[in-house]
C-alpha positions as CSV (number, residue, x, y, z in Angstrom):
1,X,16.8,-1.2,7.7
2,X,13.6,-2.9,6.4
3,X,11.6,-5.7,7.8
4,X,8.8,-7.7,6.1
5,X,5.5,-8.5,7.8
6,X,3.4,-11.0,5.8
7,X,-0.1,-10.9,7.4
8,X,-1.3,-13.8,5.2
9,X,0.8,-16.3,7.2
10,X,-1.8,-16.1,10.0
11,X,-5.4,-17.2,9.6
12,X,-7.7,-14.1,9.5
13,X,-10.4,-12.5,7.4
14,X,-7.6,-11.0,5.3
15,X,-7.1,-14.4,3.6
16,X,-10.9,-14.6,3.0
17,X,-10.9,-11.2,1.2
18,X,-7.6,-12.0,-0.6
19,X,-9.1,-15.3,-1.9
20,X,-12.0,-13.4,-3.4
21,X,-9.6,-10.9,-5.0
22,X,-7.8,-13.8,-6.7
23,X,-11.0,-15.7,-7.8
24,X,-11.5,-15.2,-11.5
25,X,-15.2,-15.5,-11.2
26,X,-15.7,-13.1,-8.3
27,X,-13.3,-10.6,-10.1
28,X,-16.2,-10.0,-12.6
29,X,-17.8,-7.8,-9.9
30,X,-15.6,-4.7,-9.9
31,X,-17.5,-3.2,-6.9
32,X,-16.7,-6.2,-4.8
33,X,-13.1,-6.2,-6.0
34,X,-12.7,-2.6,-4.9
35,X,-14.4,-3.3,-1.6
36,X,-12.1,-6.2,-0.8
37,X,-9.1,-4.0,-1.6
38,X,-10.5,-1.4,0.8
39,X,-11.2,-4.0,3.5
40,X,-7.6,-5.3,3.4
41,X,-6.4,-1.7,3.5
42,X,-8.3,-1.2,6.7
43,X,-6.8,-4.4,8.1
44,X,-3.3,-3.1,7.3
45,X,-4.2,0.2,9.0
46,X,-5.2,-1.6,12.2
47,X,-2.0,-3.7,12.3
48,X,0.2,-0.7,11.6
49,X,-1.5,1.2,14.4
50,X,-0.2,-1.3,16.9
51,X,3.4,-0.2,16.0
52,X,2.8,3.5,16.5
53,X,3.4,5.8,19.5
54,X,0.5,6.7,21.8
55,X,-0.2,9.4,24.5
56,X,-2.6,9.5,27.4
57,X,-5.6,11.9,27.1
58,X,-8.5,12.6,29.4
59,X,-11.8,12.2,27.5
60,X,-14.9,13.8,29.0
61,X,-17.9,11.6,29.0
62,X,-21.5,12.5,30.0
63,X,-20.8,10.9,33.4
64,X,-17.2,11.7,34.1
65,X,-13.7,11.5,32.7
66,X,-11.9,8.5,31.1
67,X,-8.2,8.4,30.5
68,X,-7.4,6.9,27.2
69,X,-4.4,6.1,25.0
70,X,-4.7,7.9,21.7
71,X,-2.4,8.3,18.7
72,X,0.5,10.6,19.3
73,X,0.5,11.7,15.7
74,X,-1.3,10.9,12.5
75,X,0.6,9.3,9.6
76,X,0.8,10.7,6.1
77,X,-1.0,8.4,3.6
78,X,0.3,8.1,0.1
79,X,-0.7,6.0,-2.9
80,X,0.1,5.4,-6.5
81,X,-2.8,6.2,-8.9
82,X,-5.0,4.6,-10.0
83,X,-4.8,1.0,-8.7
84,X,-3.9,2.2,-5.2
85,X,-7.0,4.2,-4.5
86,X,-9.2,1.4,-2.9
87,X,-6.3,0.3,-0.6
88,X,-5.7,4.0,0.2
89,X,-9.4,4.4,1.1
90,X,-9.2,1.4,3.5
91,X,-6.2,3.0,5.3
92,X,-8.0,6.4,5.3
93,X,-11.1,4.8,6.9
94,X,-9.0,4.2,10.0
95,X,-6.4,7.0,9.9
96,X,-9.2,9.4,9.1
97,X,-7.4,12.6,10.2
98,X,-4.3,11.9,8.1
99,X,-2.9,14.2,5.4
100,X,-2.7,12.5,1.9
101,X,-0.3,12.3,-1.0
102,X,-0.9,11.0,-4.5
103,X,1.5,9.9,-7.3
104,X,0.5,9.3,-10.9
105,X,2.6,6.5,-12.5
106,X,2.2,4.2,-15.5
107,X,4.0,1.7,-17.6
108,X,5.3,3.2,-20.8
109,X,5.3,0.3,-23.3
110,X,7.7,-0.1,-26.2
111,X,7.3,-1.9,-29.5
112,X,9.7,-4.7,-28.3
113,X,7.3,-5.5,-25.4
114,X,9.6,-3.9,-22.9
115,X,8.4,-1.0,-20.7
116,X,9.5,1.6,-18.2
117,X,7.8,3.2,-15.2
118,X,7.1,6.9,-15.7
119,X,5.6,9.4,-13.3
120,X,3.1,12.1,-14.3
121,X,3.1,14.2,-11.1
122,X,3.1,14.1,-7.3
123,X,1.0,16.0,-4.9
124,X,1.4,15.9,-1.1
125,X,2.3,17.5,2.2
126,X,5.6,17.9,4.0
127,X,7.0,14.6,5.1
128,X,10.1,15.6,7.2
129,X,10.2,13.5,10.4
130,X,6.6,12.2,9.8
131,X,5.4,8.6,9.5
132,X,4.6,7.7,5.9
133,X,2.4,4.9,4.7
134,X,2.8,4.3,0.9
135,X,0.4,1.8,-0.6
136,X,0.0,0.0,-4.0
137,X,-1.9,-3.3,-4.5
138,X,1.0,-5.1,-6.0
139,X,4.8,-5.2,-5.6
140,X,5.9,-7.0,-8.8
141,X,9.5,-5.9,-9.6
142,X,9.4,-3.4,-6.8
143,X,10.6,-0.6,-9.1
144,X,7.3,1.4,-9.1
145,X,7.1,1.5,-5.3
146,X,10.7,2.7,-5.0
147,X,10.3,5.2,-7.8
148,X,7.2,6.6,-6.0
149,X,9.1,6.7,-2.7
150,X,12.0,8.6,-4.2
151,X,9.6,11.1,-5.6
152,X,8.0,11.6,-2.2
153,X,11.4,12.3,-0.7
154,X,11.4,15.7,-2.4
155,X,8.9,16.7,0.3
156,X,11.2,15.6,3.1
157,X,12.6,12.5,4.8
158,X,10.1,10.5,6.9
159,X,11.2,9.1,10.2
160,X,9.6,5.8,9.3
161,X,7.9,4.5,6.1
162,X,5.4,1.7,5.9
163,X,5.1,0.1,2.4
164,X,1.7,-1.6,2.0
165,X,0.9,-4.1,-0.7
166,X,-1.8,-6.8,-1.1
167,X,0.4,-9.2,-3.0
168,X,4.2,-9.1,-3.7
169,X,6.6,-11.3,-5.6
170,X,9.7,-12.8,-4.0
171,X,11.8,-10.9,-6.5
172,X,10.1,-7.6,-5.7
173,X,10.6,-8.0,-2.0
174,X,14.3,-8.8,-2.5
175,X,14.7,-5.8,-4.7
176,X,13.1,-3.5,-2.2
177,X,15.1,-4.9,0.7
178,X,18.3,-4.5,-1.3
179,X,17.5,-0.8,-2.1
180,X,16.1,0.1,1.3
181,X,19.0,-0.9,3.5
182,X,19.6,2.7,4.8
183,X,15.9,3.4,5.1
184,X,13.9,3.0,8.4
185,X,10.9,1.1,7.0
186,X,8.5,-1.8,7.2
187,X,7.1,-3.7,4.2
188,X,3.6,-5.0,4.8
189,X,2.1,-7.7,2.5
190,X,-0.9,-10.0,2.4
191,X,0.9,-12.7,0.4
192,X,4.2,-13.3,-1.3
193,X,4.1,-15.3,-4.6
194,X,7.2,-16.9,-6.1
195,X,6.9,-16.3,-9.8
196,X,7.4,-13.1,-11.8
197,X,7.0,-13.2,-15.6
198,X,9.3,-11.4,-18.1
199,X,6.5,-8.7,-18.3
200,X,6.6,-8.3,-14.5
201,X,3.3,-9.9,-13.8
202,X,3.0,-11.9,-10.5
203,X,2.0,-15.6,-10.8
204,X,-0.5,-16.7,-9.5
205,X,-1.2,-13.1,-8.5
206,X,-4.6,-11.8,-9.4
207,X,-4.2,-10.0,-12.7
208,X,-4.2,-6.3,-13.3
209,X,-5.6,-4.7,-10.1
210,X,-6.2,-1.3,-11.8
211,X,-8.2,-2.8,-14.6
212,X,-10.2,-5.1,-12.3
213,X,-11.1,-2.2,-10.0
214,X,-11.8,0.5,-12.6
215,X,-12.0,-1.0,-16.1
216,X,-9.5,-1.6,-18.9
217,X,-7.3,1.3,-20.1
218,X,-5.5,2.0,-23.3
219,X,-1.8,1.3,-23.2
220,X,0.4,4.4,-23.4
């Protein structure tokens, strides 16, 4: 069963960074665009950490011993190349002892303007009974995220999966909820936009996150 957590509904610095990501003028600075994706990734990491299991541990200081609550286990961090890299780095800044998984996916465009999502490869650790955090900046139709998740399942079934995205469409969220009914998971987003175009672009969205972060690419 999935549940959706929209962090953008509460006032926080996340909305400040998200506003800059959407701003067509600030978008011209690709370094700042990547940094804002990374910052939001770290915010998601902090919020997700509140849902995890902890254990007590005695920490020796120069003057004595302090009993602290520390993470019981590190999650596995996964992302979809290439757009997901800055968000992934933000998560990794906080979960800095995590193992990592990477999936290469792209839109294969056809002459009739339609496209399909194709995967190049997947590389990652064993996932059986682990906590998985799978990130991608946008959930448009939701198909890319679920295709990546299905590929990751070849490495084992996680006990809980956190899907992380900066902006999602209403249609994409509905698609994921419909197809994740038997999966123990949480969907984390910074905003949910209502419109999705026929080409699966979110409106108002922010444009192509991969191009804005790393430069334009040739269509396959």
